[in-house]
Legacy VTK file of the C-alpha trace (Angstrom):
# vtk DataFile Version 3.0
C-alpha trace
ASCII
DATASET POLYDATA
POINTS 214 float
-32.814 -127.861 -78.904
-33.728 -128.616 -75.306
-32.550 -125.694 -73.670
-34.597 -123.322 -75.955
-37.378 -125.035 -76.333
-37.262 -125.438 -72.693
-37.804 -121.325 -73.098
-40.867 -121.617 -75.614
-42.940 -122.831 -74.219
-42.120 -120.678 -70.799
-42.554 -118.037 -73.512
-45.753 -119.724 -74.335
-45.094 -119.931 -77.649
-44.389 -124.122 -77.683
-44.316 -127.723 -76.447
-44.153 -128.151 -72.647
-40.773 -130.750 -72.052
-42.766 -133.879 -70.508
-38.843 -135.940 -70.520
-35.609 -135.077 -71.381
-32.637 -137.749 -71.376
-29.639 -136.349 -73.412
-27.136 -139.158 -72.699
-29.695 -141.234 -74.629
-30.493 -138.145 -77.325
-34.621 -138.765 -75.381
-37.238 -135.884 -76.011
-40.722 -136.456 -75.017
-42.784 -132.953 -75.149
-46.510 -132.617 -74.749
-49.008 -132.890 -77.503
-50.062 -129.460 -78.729
-54.122 -130.014 -79.259
-55.044 -127.684 -82.482
-54.387 -127.416 -86.166
-51.669 -127.493 -88.709
-51.302 -125.747 -90.816
-50.606 -126.351 -94.646
-49.864 -124.485 -97.316
-53.153 -122.638 -98.144
-52.355 -120.716 -94.459
-48.920 -119.106 -96.392
-51.145 -117.266 -98.512
-53.244 -116.109 -96.296
-52.297 -112.080 -95.061
-54.449 -112.649 -91.951
-52.548 -116.037 -91.429
-48.961 -113.821 -92.223
-49.525 -111.220 -89.973
-50.547 -113.635 -87.366
-46.572 -115.526 -88.220
-45.153 -112.511 -87.779
-46.385 -111.653 -84.876
-45.408 -115.226 -83.599
-41.718 -114.828 -84.640
-41.300 -111.366 -83.282
-42.384 -113.523 -79.542
-39.513 -115.595 -81.059
-36.631 -113.688 -81.131
-37.132 -112.283 -77.493
-36.491 -115.163 -76.417
-32.754 -115.307 -74.904
-29.411 -116.449 -76.409
-28.443 -119.310 -76.870
-24.477 -118.746 -76.959
-24.465 -121.912 -79.545
-24.665 -119.092 -83.601
-25.249 -121.659 -86.380
-22.716 -121.481 -89.269
-24.109 -121.744 -92.551
-21.058 -122.564 -93.887
-19.652 -125.406 -92.399
-23.327 -127.189 -92.897
-22.622 -125.692 -96.908
-19.409 -127.695 -96.837
-20.840 -130.652 -94.668
-23.264 -131.143 -97.563
-20.718 -130.956 -100.287
-18.873 -133.039 -99.473
-21.511 -135.252 -98.636
-22.020 -135.138 -102.631
-19.345 -135.489 -103.844
-18.794 -138.160 -105.220
-22.434 -137.386 -107.701
-20.558 -135.016 -110.246
-23.951 -134.576 -111.488
-25.333 -132.814 -107.929
-21.483 -131.666 -106.505
-21.215 -129.315 -109.478
-24.017 -127.150 -108.503
-23.376 -128.184 -104.684
-20.174 -125.836 -105.240
-22.669 -122.865 -106.094
-24.383 -122.864 -103.383
-21.165 -123.202 -101.116
-20.259 -120.381 -103.413
-23.254 -118.398 -103.290
-23.092 -118.742 -99.375
-20.233 -117.862 -98.814
-20.409 -114.148 -101.091
-22.701 -113.091 -98.366
-21.714 -111.309 -95.778
-22.991 -112.378 -92.106
-23.637 -109.491 -89.801
-23.513 -109.196 -86.284
-27.185 -109.209 -85.584
-28.305 -112.493 -83.869
-31.819 -113.756 -81.576
-32.652 -116.977 -80.437
-34.218 -118.752 -84.011
-36.569 -121.251 -84.395
-34.427 -121.707 -88.190
-37.634 -124.579 -90.119
-40.008 -121.917 -90.197
-43.142 -124.235 -92.533
-46.085 -124.831 -91.951
-45.998 -128.231 -90.758
-43.566 -126.479 -88.022
-46.651 -124.378 -86.744
-50.221 -125.032 -84.881
-52.528 -123.808 -83.905
-55.256 -123.228 -81.276
-56.083 -120.327 -79.167
-52.941 -119.303 -80.370
-49.672 -120.575 -82.763
-47.014 -122.376 -80.821
-44.043 -124.228 -83.344
-42.983 -127.487 -83.124
-40.002 -129.719 -83.755
-36.631 -127.304 -81.916
-34.786 -129.038 -83.524
-32.952 -126.491 -85.957
-33.125 -123.865 -82.961
-29.731 -121.771 -82.173
-29.316 -118.159 -82.600
-29.090 -116.829 -85.890
-29.654 -113.435 -88.393
-33.840 -113.397 -87.522
-34.486 -112.909 -91.308
-33.563 -116.531 -91.718
-36.414 -117.371 -89.930
-38.949 -115.628 -92.194
-36.868 -116.746 -94.963
-37.543 -120.348 -95.160
-41.525 -119.850 -94.287
-40.792 -117.551 -98.155
-38.733 -120.206 -100.017
-40.207 -123.186 -98.331
-43.726 -122.068 -99.416
-42.916 -120.257 -102.987
-44.102 -117.428 -101.460
-44.277 -114.459 -103.990
-43.180 -110.105 -103.921
-47.636 -109.938 -102.287
-46.699 -112.101 -99.485
-43.293 -111.928 -98.668
-43.955 -107.880 -98.542
-46.951 -108.902 -96.195
-45.007 -110.660 -93.523
-41.840 -108.405 -93.467
-44.075 -105.665 -92.955
-46.011 -107.479 -90.213
-43.053 -108.481 -88.721
-41.231 -104.796 -88.779
-44.311 -103.122 -88.002
-43.594 -101.139 -91.435
-41.802 -101.086 -94.399
-37.847 -101.277 -93.147
-35.497 -101.288 -95.816
-32.164 -102.546 -94.038
-34.549 -105.649 -93.613
-35.736 -105.740 -96.689
-31.780 -106.051 -97.490
-31.603 -108.354 -94.805
-34.260 -110.791 -95.920
-32.954 -111.255 -99.681
-29.763 -112.185 -98.311
-30.791 -114.678 -95.891
-33.862 -116.090 -98.533
-30.286 -116.100 -100.648
-28.912 -118.199 -98.269
-31.797 -120.803 -97.558
-32.068 -121.491 -100.899
-28.879 -122.869 -101.346
-29.241 -124.709 -98.007
-32.012 -125.856 -98.737
-31.442 -127.216 -102.381
-28.170 -129.004 -100.507
-30.759 -130.648 -98.071
-32.439 -131.781 -100.557
-30.247 -132.657 -102.995
-28.457 -134.801 -100.294
-31.568 -136.663 -99.800
-32.029 -137.134 -103.034
-29.506 -139.760 -103.292
-31.616 -142.056 -100.697
-34.195 -141.395 -101.294
-34.702 -140.591 -105.389
-38.248 -138.924 -106.281
-39.096 -137.791 -109.025
-40.968 -134.763 -107.198
-36.893 -133.815 -105.543
-35.967 -133.617 -108.826
-38.722 -131.347 -109.905
-37.940 -129.550 -106.788
-33.750 -129.111 -107.746
-34.390 -127.850 -110.656
-37.236 -125.035 -109.771
-34.812 -124.090 -106.866
-31.562 -124.135 -109.181
-32.887 -122.025 -111.487
-34.193 -119.644 -108.232
-30.808 -119.499 -106.869
-28.955 -119.204 -110.446
LINES 1 215
214 0 1 2 3 4 5 6 7 8 9 10 11 12 13 14 15 16 17 18 19 20 21 22 23 24 25 26 27 28 29 30 31 32 33 34 35 36 37 38 39 40 41 42 43 44 45 46 47 48 49 50 51 52 53 54 55 56 57 58 59 60 61 62 63 64 65 66 67 68 69 70 71 72 73 74 75 76 77 78 79 80 81 82 83 84 85 86 87 88 89 90 91 92 93 94 95 96 97 98 99 100 101 102 103 104 105 106 107 108 109 110 111 112 113 114 115 116 117 118 119 120 121 122 123 124 125 126 127 128 129 130 131 132 133 134 135 136 137 138 139 140 141 142 143 144 145 146 147 148 149 150 151 152 153 154 155 156 157 158 159 160 161 162 163 164 165 166 167 168 169 170 171 172 173 174 175 176 177 178 179 180 181 182 183 184 185 186 187 188 189 190 191 192 193 194 195 196 197 198 199 200 201 202 203 204 205 206 207 208 209 210 211 212 213
């Protein structure tokens, strides 16, 4: 996180690092003055085009040398859910979905948590909360915005076409794979959270994701 955040800050894509203490896990960053995005921004063509430009810039940052292993992440969640039969049954399906998707050699520095609450807009767009950042298929960043905010086909095309500079069939195929991966990871994460902090809203979201993954 610190390595990628420092690079993002230098490139004007994230807040500056004020203080860090690796040993004690302390990180203090600059406060970004501006408006934090909300769900409505993810339905605006102009905003999606601006987000695409931001992500293109993020993906030009230096590789940090650590690539996410989504299969290991998924298996860790599955193991946590093992004692909960109602959740574990579908968790195994999520792991299988991820395992069936090929890993491409393409990798960029990625934020890996592109949701409205992590986008701050002032004179330009910047990203906060780089804790999940590492090297990954750049399509995962687009997939996280699409999957978390339930973007429809039209908004998905706007985001991808703006990112790629036009229609790109190969990128669309990779994006579809990454959306499947993101949905599966999102379900596993939310199911694990639901065990500790159950809520009706989370239960509804889990069911919605199950239907989408199936």
